[in-house]
C-alpha positions in Angstrom: -8.3 -1.9 37.5 -10.1 -3.7 34.7 -9.0 -3.0 31.1 -12.1 -4.7 29.6 -14.1 -2.4 27.4 -17.9 -2.9 27.7 -19.5 -4.5 24.6 -21.9 -1.6 24.3 -19.1 0.9 24.0 -17.5 -1.1 21.2 -20.9 -1.7 19.4 -21.6 2.1 19.5 -18.5 2.7 17.4 -19.4 0.2 14.6 -20.8 1.7 11.4 -22.0 0.1 8.2 -20.2 1.6 5.2 -20.1 0.0 1.8 -22.3 -2.8 3.3 -19.5 -3.8 5.7 -19.3 -3.3 9.5 -16.4 -1.0 10.1 -14.8 1.1 12.9 -13.3 4.5 12.1 -9.6 4.8 12.7 -9.9 7.4 15.5 -12.4 5.2 17.4 -10.2 2.1 17.0 -7.2 4.1 18.1 -9.1 5.4 21.2 -10.0 1.8 22.2 -6.4 0.8 21.9 -5.3 4.0 23.7 -2.9 5.1 20.9 -2.9 8.1 18.6 -4.8 7.8 15.3 -1.7 8.4 13.2 0.2 5.8 15.2 -2.5 3.2 14.5 -2.6 4.0 10.8 1.2 4.0 10.5 1.4 0.6 12.2 -1.2 -0.9 9.9 0.5 0.5 6.8 3.9 -0.8 7.9 2.4 -4.2 8.4 -0.2 -4.2 5.7 0.9 -7.7 4.5 -0.6 -9.1 7.7 -4.1 -7.9 6.8 -6.7 -8.8 4.2 -6.7 -6.6 1.1 -10.0 -4.9 2.2 -9.0 -4.5 5.8 -8.9 -0.7 5.6 -10.1 1.9 3.1 -10.3 5.7 2.8 -13.9 7.1 3.1 -15.0 9.1 0.1 -16.5 12.5 0.5 -20.1 11.2 0.5 -19.3 8.5 3.1 -17.6 11.0 5.3 -20.4 13.5 5.1 -23.0 10.7 5.9 -20.9 9.7 8.9 -20.7 13.1 10.4 -24.4 13.7 9.7 -25.2 10.9 12.2 -23.8 13.0 15.1 -25.6 16.1 16.4 -22.5 17.5 17.9 -19.4 15.9 16.4 -15.7 16.1 16.8 -15.5 14.4 13.4 -16.3 17.7 11.8 -13.0 19.2 12.9 -11.0 16.6 11.1 -8.8 17.9 8.3 -8.5 14.5 6.6 -11.3 12.0 5.8 -11.3 9.1 8.2 -10.1 5.6 7.4 -12.5 2.6 8.0 -11.2 -0.7 9.3 -13.2 -3.8 8.6 -13.5 -6.4 11.4 
């Protein structure tokens, strides 16, 4: 069984926010097959290993713009605004 993820699947999860190519935390967690909270907690516990601008909280406008890109979106059910990770 191949664990490789097709490039197209990854590319579809990349968004441009604040002029940077980013992946939303829940998409990155899905690719790594972990829970979103687990991914965020792991990064925060090891934040010293990442560049200062590696992750950021989306503001309300960014969050609303993101969900407006999807016709039917599971993002709309999120209680918290997503976190973006810069690659």
